[in-house]
Every structure is written in structure tokens, then in C-alpha cells.
C-alpha positions in Angstrom: 0.2 0.0 0.4 3.1 2.6 0.8 4.4 2.5 -2.9 1.1 2.0 -4.7 -0.4 4.8 -2.2 2.0 7.4 -3.0 2.9 6.6 -7.0 -1.1 6.5 -7.8 -2.3 10.0 -6.8 -5.5 9.7 -7.5 -7.7 11.6 -4.5 -9.0 8.2 -3.2 -5.2 7.0 -3.2 -3.9 10.2 -1.1 -7.0 10.2 1.2 -6.4 6.4 1.9 -2.8 6.9 2.3 -3.5 10.3 5.0 -5.5 7.8 6.6 -3.3 5.4 7.3 -0.7 7.6 8.3 -3.3 9.3 10.6 -4.2 5.9 12.2 -0.5 5.1 12.9 -0.5 8.3 14.8 -3.4 7.3 16.8 -2.2 4.2 17.7 0.9 5.4 18.8 -0.8 8.4 21.0 -3.2 5.5 22.2 -0.3 3.4 23.6 1.4 6.2 25.6 -1.3 8.7 26.5 -1.2 7.7 30.1 2.7 7.0 30.4 2.6 10.9 29.2 0.1 11.8 32.0 1.9 10.0 34.4 5.6 10.9 33.7 4.6 15.0 33.5 2.7 14.5 36.8 6.0 13.2 38.7 7.6 15.6 37.1 5.5 18.7 38.2 5.5 17.0 41.8 9.3 17.1 41.8 9.3 20.3 40.2 6.9 21.3 42.8 9.7 20.9 45.8 12.8 21.7 44.1 13.6 25.1 44.3 15.8 26.4 41.1 17.4 29.4 43.2 19.2 26.3 45.0 20.2 24.5 41.4 22.8 27.4 40.7 24.4 27.2 43.9 25.3 23.8 43.6 26.9 24.1 40.3 30.1 26.0 40.7 32.3 24.2 39.0 32.8 21.7 36.3 34.0 19.1 39.1 32.6 15.4 39.0 30.2 16.2 42.1 29.1 19.4 40.4 28.2 17.4 37.4 26.6 14.4 38.9 24.3 17.0 40.8 23.7 18.5 37.1 22.5 15.4 36.0 20.6 14.7 39.2 19.0 18.2 39.2 18.4 18.2 35.2 16.5 14.4 35.4 14.1 15.7 38.0 12.9 18.9 35.8 10.8 19.5 33.1 11.5 17.6 30.0 11.1 20.4 27.2 13.8 21.2 25.2 13.4 24.8 24.9 12.9 25.3 28.7 15.9 23.3 29.3 17.9 25.6 27.0 16.6 28.8 28.3 17.0 27.7 32.1 20.4 26.8 31.4 21.4 29.9 30.2 19.4 31.5 33.0 21.4 29.1 35.3 25.0 30.6 33.5 23.9 34.1 33.9 23.9 33.8 37.9 27.1 32.0 38.0 26.7 28.6 37.6 29.6 26.9 35.8 28.8 26.6 31.4 30.1 23.1 31.5 27.7 22.1 34.8 24.9 24.2 32.9 25.2 22.2 29.6 25.3 18.7 31.7 21.6 20.0 33.4 20.4 21.2 30.2 21.1 17.6 28.6 19.9 15.7 31.7 17.0 18.0 31.7 16.2 16.1 27.9 17.5 12.9 28.3 16.9 11.6 31.6 13.6 12.7 32.6 10.9 10.2 33.8 8.8 10.7 31.4 11.1 9.7 28.4 11.9 6.5 30.0 9.0 5.9 30.4 7.3 6.6 26.5 10.9 4.7 25.6 10.1 1.7 27.2 6.4 1.4 25.9 7.5 2.2 22.1 10.8 0.6 21.9 11.1 -1.6 24.7 13.2 -1.8 28.5 16.3 -2.2 26.8 16.2 0.8 25.0 15.2 2.9 28.4 18.2 1.2 30.0 20.2 2.5 27.2 19.3 6.1 27.5 20.0 5.8 31.2 23.3 4.5 30.9 24.5 6.3 27.6 23.0 9.9 29.0 25.2 10.0 31.8 28.3 8.8 29.3 27.4 11.5 26.8 27.4 14.2 29.4 30.9 12.7 31.1 32.6 12.8 27.4 30.8 16.4 26.9 32.7 17.6 30.2 35.9 16.4 29.1 35.9 18.0 25.7 35.0 21.4 27.4 38.0 20.6 30.0 40.7 20.2 27.1 38.9 22.3 24.7 36.6 25.1 25.6 38.8 28.1 25.3 38.3 30.8 28.3 38.2 34.0 25.2 35.3 31.9 23.7 33.9 31.4 27.2 33.4 35.0 28.2 32.5 36.3 24.3 29.7 33.8 25.4 29.2 35.1 28.7 28.7 38.6 27.2 26.4 37.8 24.6 24.3 35.5 27.2 24.2 38.9 29.2 22.7 40.7 26.4 19.3 38.8 27.6 18.3 38.3 23.9 14.9 36.1 24.5 14.8 32.8 22.9 11.9 30.4 23.5 10.2 29.4 26.6 11.8 32.0 28.7 9.1 32.5 31.3 8.4 28.6 31.2 12.0 28.6 32.4 12.1 31.2 35.0 8.9 30.2 36.8 10.0 28.6 40.6 6.5 28.2 42.1 8.6 24.9 44.6 7.5 24.7 48.2 9.9 25.1 50.9 9.6 23.8 54.6 8.2 20.8 56.2 8.4 17.2 54.8 7.8 16.1 51.1 4.4 14.9 52.0 3.5 17.9 53.8 5.1 19.7 50.8 2.9 18.2 48.0 -0.2 17.5 50.1 -0.3 21.5 51.2 -2.8 23.9 49.2 0.0 25.6 47.7 2.0 22.5 46.6 -1.0 21.1 44.8 -1.5 24.3 43.0 2.3 24.5 42.2 1.8 20.8 40.9 -1.0 21.9 38.8 1.0 24.8 37.3 3.9 23.0 36.3 1.9 20.0 34.9 -0.3 21.9 32.5 2.9 24.3 31.6 4.9 21.4 31.0 2.4 19.9 28.5 1.8 23.2 26.9 5.7 23.6 26.5 6.0 20.8 24.2 2.6 19.4 23.0 3.5 20.5 19.6 6.7 18.5 19.7 4.9 15.3 20.9 1.9 16.0 17.9 4.4 16.6 14.9 6.4 13.4 16.3 3.5 11.2 16.0 2.3 12.7 13.0 5.8 12.4 11.3 6.1 8.8 12.5 2.8 8.0 11.4 3.9 9.0 7.9 7.1 7.8 7.9 5.5 4.6 9.2 2.9 4.2 6.0 4.7 6.0 3.3 8.3 5.0 3.3 9.1 1.2 2.1 11.3 -0.6 4.5 13.6 -1.4 1.5 14.3 2.2 1.6 15.1 2.2 5.3 17.3 -1.0 5.2 19.4 0.5 2.4 19.7 3.8 3.9 21.0 2.2 7.4 23.3 -0.2 5.9 21.1 -3.2 7.0 22.9 -5.6 4.9 26.2 -4.9 6.3 26.0 -5.3 10.2 29.2 -3.9 11.2 29.1 -0.9 8.8 25.6 -0.8 10.3 26.4 0.1 13.8 29.3 2.1 12.8 27.0 4.1 10.3 23.9 4.4 12.6 25.0 6.8 15.9 26.6 9.1 12.8 23.7 9.6 10.8 21.4 9.4 13.1 21.9 12.8 15.1 21.9 14.4 11.3 18.1 12.7 10.7 17.0 14.6 14.2 18.4 17.6 13.4 16.3 18.0 9.8 13.2 16.9 11.8 12.9 19.4 13.7 11.0 17.5 16.6 12.8 17.8 20.1 11.7 16.6 23.6 9.5 13.3 24.2 8.0 13.9 20.3 11.7 11.9 18.5 10.7 8.9 20.7 8.2 7.5 18.1 10.4 8.9 15.1 13.0 6.7 16.9 10.5 3.3 16.8 9.8 4.0 13.2 13.8 4.3 12.3 14.6 1.2 14.7 12.0 -0.9 12.8 13.2 0.3 9.2 16.5 -1.1 10.1 18.7 1.4 12.3 21.5 0.0 14.7 20.6 0.1 18.6 23.2 2.6 19.1 21.8 4.7 16.1 18.5 4.8 18.3 20.1 6.2 21.4 22.2 9.0 19.5 19.3 10.1 17.9 17.1 10.6 20.9 20.1 12.3 22.2 20.0 14.6 19.7 17.0 16.3 20.5 19.4 19.5 21.4 20.8 20.3 18.2 17.6 20.6 15.9 17.6 23.9 13.5 15.8 25.8 15.8 17.6 25.3 19.0 20.9 25.9 17.1 19.4 29.2 16.3 18.6 30.0 20.2 22.2 29.0 20.8 23.3 31.7 18.7 21.1 34.4 19.9 22.3 33.1 23.7 25.8 32.2 23.2 26.8 34.0 19.5 27.8 32.6 16.2 31.0 30.7 17.4 30.0 29.3 20.3 26.9 27.9 18.5 29.3 26.2 16.3 31.4 24.9 19.4 28.6 23.3 21.0 27.3 21.8 17.5 30.3 20.1 17.2 31.1 18.9 20.6 27.2 17.9 21.4 27.6 16.0 17.9 30.7 14.0 19.1 29.8 13.5 22.2 26.1 11.5 20.9 28.1 9.8 18.2 30.8 8.7 20.9 27.7 7.7 23.1 26.1 5.9 21.0 29.2 3.8 19.5 29.7 3.1 23.7 25.8 2.0 23.8 26.1 -0.5 20.9 29.2 -1.9 22.3 28.7 -2.5 25.9 24.8 -3.8 25.0 26.4 -6.0 22.4 28.6 -7.7 24.7 26.3 -8.0 27.5 23.9 -9.5 24.9 20.8 -6.6 25.5 20.4 -5.6 22.0 16.9 -6.6 20.9 16.9 -9.1 18.1 13.5 -8.8 16.9 12.2 -5.2 15.4 8.9 -4.9 16.9 8.8 -1.4 18.0 4.9 -0.3 18.7 4.1 1.4 15.9 0.7 0.1 15.4 -2.7 1.2 13.5 -5.7 3.0 15.0 -6.9 -0.2 18.0 -9.0 0.6 21.0 -10.6 -2.4 23.1 -10.7 -3.0 26.6 -7.9 -3.8 28.1 -5.3 -2.4 30.6 -4.2 0.4 28.6 -8.0 1.9 28.0 -8.2 1.1 31.6 -4.9 3.2 32.6 -5.7 5.7 30.1 -9.2 6.8 31.7 -7.6 6.8 35.2 -4.8 9.2 34.3 -7.1 11.5 31.6 -9.0 11.6 35.2 -6.1 12.8 37.1 -5.4 15.3 34.4 -8.5 16.5 34.5 -8.5 17.3 38.1 -4.8 19.2 37.6 -6.4 21.2 35.1 -9.4 22.4 37.1 -7.1 23.6 39.7 -4.9 25.3 37.3 -7.9 27.0 35.8 -9.3 28.0 39.8 -5.4 29.4 40.8 -4.7 32.1 37.9 -3.0 29.4 35.6 -4.2 31.3 32.4 -2.7 34.5 32.9 0.7 32.2 33.7 0.5 30.5 30.9 0.2 33.6 28.6 3.6 34.5 30.4 5.4 31.2 29.1 7.0 32.7 26.2 8.0 36.0 27.8 11.2 37.0 29.0 11.1 37.4 32.9 11.0 41.1 33.4 14.0 42.7 34.9 12.4 46.0 35.4 13.9 49.2 34.8 16.6 51.2 36.4 14.7 54.4 36.8 11.0 52.9 38.0 13.1 51.3 40.9 15.1 54.2 42.1 11.9 56.2 42.1 9.8 53.7 43.9 12.9 53.1 46.5 12.7 56.8 47.1 8.6 56.7 47.3 9.2 53.6 50.1 11.7 55.8 52.2 14.9 54.0 50.6 13.5 50.3 51.6 14.1 47.6 49.5 11.8 46.5 47.0 10.9 43.0 46.0 8.9 41.6 42.9 7.9 38.9 41.1 9.8 37.6 38.2 6.8 36.9 36.3 4.6 39.5 37.8 6.4 42.6 37.6 3.4 44.5 38.9 3.7 42.7 42.0 5.8 44.4 44.7 6.3 44.6 48.3 8.8 45.7 50.7 9.4 42.4 52.3 10.8 39.1 50.9 7.3 37.5 50.5 5.6 34.8 47.6 3.6 36.3 44.9 -0.1 36.0 45.5 -0.6 35.0 41.6 1.6 32.4 41.3 3.1 31.4 44.6 7.0 32.6 43.3 9.5 34.1 45.6 9.8 37.3 45.1 13.1 38.9 44.7 15.2 42.0 45.3 14.4 44.1 42.2 18.3 45.5 40.6 18.9 49.5 41.1 
């Protein structure tokens, strides 16, 4: 059907072809829906109790300890690639080590809970294990590369560019910190403020990456329906096993760059590529490469300048390729590379089974969180996700300080109209008020 539907460009053939692609996309969506809600829910809980301000203090250098902490904190944060890139720049500007900030960025998209769950469902547990083993390997390679090749002059130029504060994407989302402090973990997430923070993080994380998920599923559906298996097998050198293992990690990041899909959205694409014949290590490299897609490279240009962008592209690519080769070799030696290629790329099929039951349960949970979000000022916060946090104007700060007898003023990073003479919490979003510059 794939080749006939494409070659016979009749209205009926085109309609049938599109319907088949949408059927594949829906089938994958239904299979992973509950896992998406669960993953984003767990991520929201963690973000609600981990302060972003504490992250900067924990990343002062590029030591093994700081890199490990960066990976741990990144794994506990949002999976949105754009938010991760924006937050990494914010950490760098606030004093975090650049290498540690980049490690945090990688972990934020490659070591998060939801990525592991979706990878397990679509590809299998071996691939999830490969991501959580290969990710730290990739970060370690990157840290060593930065230690020996990143010149102080280039770093200073990048810092000067970063301090210009040019807006990228998801600036507001990256700056939001609604974490709840004090008390036990259970008391924090069980409090009214904790529930509100969880609901806000849950909805905003969804809002941040739903486009990538949808686009990824649609592209995966189209590739599964339209591209003949013979093409993939030829492209990935399936007839030459040794070359295929070398070629897969080399070409996979480049395919990812051109796909424009990042975050969790590239997992369905990875499933199609695996069924098509790409190597095990190639799948790992493909998923790792969400941080070098073309839109994000353009953001690096704004954040750090052209020279640093080329440096990041080269070092990131080489680290991804090397990590893919290591994963291929390690899992091959351990006998953990699946022999069959049966990733869950299926046409639409809904029946009463555990997937349907879990989808219903987690959709109810999602509805409760969305309702809380809507009742606690969520829509106003949502409109600010792509806005850069307000730094405030020096003139206004000095004038207001004079009006308040010279006392320091505090404001909300996301709601600059909220101002106080004490370091309180924003009544609109729950974020800590920060001292105004001036």
C-alpha cells in the first residue's frame, strides 16, 4: 500500500494514504497517553519541591560532583528542550559553571522520567536502560571535551552575549519557580500551595511540548505508512551489520537535526527508525540529538553567539556519536540488543484492556489538575510562558525606592506589577519575590 498509494496520485489513493498515516499516529498516541500523564505528573511533583535557585548554588564548577548533581537536578526537571536551553542560560548568567549548566540541559531532556516511560512502551526496556546509561556517558564525554577544548576567550564572549538577555523560546517557563519549601516532602506536595504548584507545572509542561509530541507522532505515522522498508534498510546499511553499527550513530543525529522535533516527540520517530533497520546505538544517538535541531541551534546563536554555537554543535554531535557507539558495544557484549524489531508502531486500535483502563484513570487525574490550574490563575501564567522574565527598569526602581523611604523592593519575576517591601511570595503564582535591581 505504501508505494502504490504514493505513486497513484488519485484523490482516493491520497485520502487512503493520509488515513493510514493518521491511523498509525493515533495508535501510538493511545498506547502512550497514560504514560505521558504519569510522566508529566511525576515531573511536576519534583519541580514543586525543588527550588531552581538552589540549582545555581550547587553548580559552581565542572568537577565530577557538580556534573553529577547537574544530571540529577536535570533529570528531576521539565522535559521541554526549549525550556531546558533557556534555564541553562539562566543558570549560567546567575553564576553556574557553563559545563555544569550544559550537563543540566542534557539531563533535562534525556534523563527525565517521562522519556524513559515512553521509550519503554514504544521501544522496550532495553532502550530505556540505554538512555539512562548512555546519557551520563554522553555528559561525561562532553565535560572532558569542554575541559580540554573550551578556550577562556570563547567562554567570555559567550558570557557577554548571554548577559545581553536576547529572548529565545520558553523564557518565562524556564524562569518560573513555584517550589514549596519547609516541612516534609509529603506535607509540601499535600498542601494547597503544593497542589497548586503541581497543577501549574503539569499544565505548563504539557503546553511547552505538546507541539513536539503531536508533530513527532504525525511524522512517525507518515513515515510508517509511506516509506518502504527497503528504503530504510538500504539507508541504514542493514545488509552490512558491522558498517550499520558504525553508520547508525553517525547519521542518526543528522536525521534528528532535520526532523525539527525535540523532547519526547522524537521517541515515536525513533521507533519507526528502529523498525526500519537503524542500529541500537543509532536509536540512542537519535534520541540524544534533540538539543541540536535547527530551531535550538538558532537559539544558541542568540544566547551565546555564532562561534559558541558552532562549538556546541560540533562537541554535542561528537559526544552523541561516541555515546551511541559505546551503548552499541556495551549492550552488544551484554547480549541486551533486541534481536527482533517490533517497536509499537501500530494502526488505530482501541479495545478494553489495561491500556484503555490506565488512559481513563490518568485522564481523570489530568482533568483534576487542569481544573486546579484554571481556578488558581493558571491562564495568566500560561500567557507569560514565552515572555522573558522582567528585569525591571532602573528608573522605576529608584523612584519607587525613594517613594518607600529607601527600603529595598521585591518583585515577582513573572508578575512585575506585584511588588512588596518584604521578601514574600507572589499571590498570583506562588513564586518567591526577588530583590529589584537598582
